[in-house]
N, C-alpha and C positions, 0 to 999 in steps of 0.2 A: 504494500500500500504506500502511496506517495506521502512523504514526510510533511509536505506543505499542507496536504489535506488534514493530516493528523493535528497540525498546529491550529487549523481553523475550526476544529470541532470544539464547541463550547463545553467547558467543564462545569460540573454541578458543584456549587459551594456547599458541601454537606455540613460544614461547621455552622452555617446559617439556617439551612433547611431543617435539620433535626430539632433545634430548639423551637423553631416556628411551629413544627408539627406537634410538639409536646404542648405548646401554649394553646394551639387550636383544640387539641384533645381535652385539655383542662377546661376550656370554655364550654365544651359540650355537656359536661356533668355525667352522672351515672346513667341517666336515661338515654342520652345521646350515644354514649359508648355502647350501651346495650343494643341500640338501634343499628349501629355500624356493625357490631358483632353478628347480629341476626341477618343483616344484608349479606355479609361475607359468607356466613354459613349457608344461606339460601343459594348464593351463587355456586358454592362448592357442591351442594346437593344437586343442583340443576346439571352441573357438568358431569358429576359422577353417577347419578341415578337416572335423571330424566332423559338426557341425550341418548344414552345407550338403549333405553326402552323405546324411544322414538325411532331409532334405527331398526330395532327388531320389529316394531310394529309395521314399519314401511316394508320390510322384507316379507312379513306375513301377508300384507295387502297385495304385494306383487305376486306372491305364491297363490293367493286366492284367485286373482285375476287369471293367472295361467291355468289353474285347475278348471275354472269356469269355461275358459276358451276350449280346453280339451274336452270337457263334458259336452259342450255344445257341438263340437266337431264329431264326437262319437255318436251323439244322438242323431245328428243329421245323416251320417253315413249308415247307421244301423236301424233306422226307423222301421223300414219294411220288414226286416228280419225279426226284430223284437215283436212287432205286432203279429207277425205270422206265428211266431213261437207261442205268443199269448193265446192265439185262437186254437192252436193245436192241443194245448193243455186243457184237459177236462177238469171239472170241479173236483172229482175224486183224486186226480193226479196232483192238483194244487194242494189239496188237504194232506196228501201223503208227504209232499215236500215240506209242508209246514211242520208235521209231526217229526220228520227226520231231523229237524233242527235241534230237537231236545235230546239230551244224552240218554243212554239206555239205563234202565232201572238198576242194573247190577253195577253201575259205575259210581254209586253214591260214596263208597269209601274213598275213591280217588278224589272227589270234589271236597270231601271233608279234610283230607290230607292237604289239598291245595289251600284251603282256608287257614289251616293251622300254620302252614309255611308262610303264608302272607302275613299273618299276625306276628310271627317271629321277625320277619323282615322289617316290619313297621314298628317294632318295639312294643307291641300290644300284648298284654297278658290275657290268656284265655283260661277260664276255670269252670269246672262242673257244668259242662254243656249237656243239654237235653236234646234227644233225637226221637222223632216219631214218624213212621211211614203211614200215610193215609192213602188207601187204595180203594177208591169208590168203584163199584161194579159197572156203572153206566158211563164212566169217564175213560177216555183213552190215555190220559196222563195221570200218573201217580204224583202225589205231593209229599215231599219229604220235609217235615217241619223241624226246624232247629231253633233252639234258644241258646244264644251265645252270650254269656256275661263276659265283658271285656273290661280291661282296666289300662289306662294310659293317659298321656297328655291329650288335650283336645285335638291338636294337629295330627297326632299319631292315629287316633281313633278315626278321624275324618279321612285321612289318607288310606287307612285300612278298608273302610267302607267303599271308597271310590275304586280302589284296586280290586276288591272282591266283586263288585258289580261288573267290572271290565273283564276280569279273568273268567268269571262264571256267568255268562250271559243268560243262562236259563234260571237264574236265581232272582228272587224278589225280596226286598226287605219290607215287611208289613208293619213293623213297629220298632221305634227306637225310644228308649227311656234312658235319660242321662241324669246322673246324680253326682254331686260333689259333697264331700264331708263338711268342708267349710271353705270360706273364701280364700284362705291362704293355702289350701291344699294344692299341690303341684299336679296331681293326677285326678282324674274323674273316673267314675264307674258308669258303664253303659250296658244296657240289656237289649240285645238285638234279637228280634223275632224274624226268622228267615224262612222262606219257602223255596225249596229247590224242586222244579218241575221235571219229571222224568218220563221218558217214553216207555210204555209197557210192551 
């Protein structure tokens, strides 16, 4: 860099600026200092938390637009085929496809094991569960009723319920009762009444 340019760059007289800044801060008082602190904190929060989320949100919007375009393209190219396939399938066939969605009745131990493993992954404690198979003669589906007492933090219990509904799609939660011993308690107790529908 040219030495002439370096000589022309103005230097900041820090020995004057620093006392001036201190004097201005002293004039602000406690409320003014608090206001400046909150403004700085808000700026840092915006940079560290809000901006990354806005970027992620924009990416998700772009992905949604792409998926919608793909869906519209697939629908346009396959309309005749889908409609034809829909006409060929009779009511009995459609009903059969519906029932085949549900797991077989002898698979209940597998699903119970899945729920137990999910509870362990989310740090939720399971205790003294109750199970009952309801097999009505005029129904094609059997209902496996489960009462699961669980214990954990609210976020853990909520994550466990969400994962259970995703992993076991033939399951429905008919009742949730939540209890906390006191306000200061870290964990809560929940009683989940679950119905697992099985194909006979």
